[in-house]
N, C-alpha and C positions, 0 to 999 in steps of 0.2 A: 487740278481741274475737278470741279464738282461732278457728282454723278448725274447722268442724264444728258450729257453733252456728247456729240459725235462729230468727227471731222467730215466735212462735206467737200472741201476743196483744198488743194495744195499747189503752190507755185513758187518758183524762185524769184518771181517778180512781185515786189510788194504792191505795186499799183494795180496789177491784175487781181490780186487777192482783195484789195480794198474795193475795187469795182464790184466784185462778186458780193462782198459784204453789203455794200450800198444797195445793190439791186435786191438782195434778200430783205433788207430793212424796208425798202420801198414797198415790198409785198407783205409787210407786217410780220416778218419772221425775224426773231431776235438772233443776231449773229455777232460773234466776236472774232478777233484776229489774235493769233499767237505768233509772234515774230521770232523765229529761231535762227535768224541770220546773225552772223558774227560781225562785230564792228571792228575795224572800219571797212572791211573788204566786201561786206554784204554777201557772204557765201553761206548758203543754207536755204531753208524753206520758210515760207510764210503760210500758215494754216488758218482756215476758216472753220469755226465750230458753230453748230446750231443745236437746239434741243432735239433729242431723238424723235419726239412726236412730230416734228416738222420735216423729217428727213425726206419723205416721198414728195411732198409739195416743193421743197427746196430743190431737189434733184430735177423735177420737171421744169422749174423756172430756169435753172442753169442750162439745161439742154435746149429749151425753147429760145433762150436769148443767146445761144451759141457762145457761152462764156467758157 
């Protein structure tokens, strides 16, 4: 992971993490997913990362949208 990225969201549900990523992208915040779930059982977490400069804005969006 490059410097300057911070984890903003973690879930065991891939689709919830993807929803958070899409909402952030819709608000012009660059977001990526790191899928740490093992195959084929899907055990583990899916993490959403953003640039640290966007942390406060992203947090407000997540809370406002009840994600």
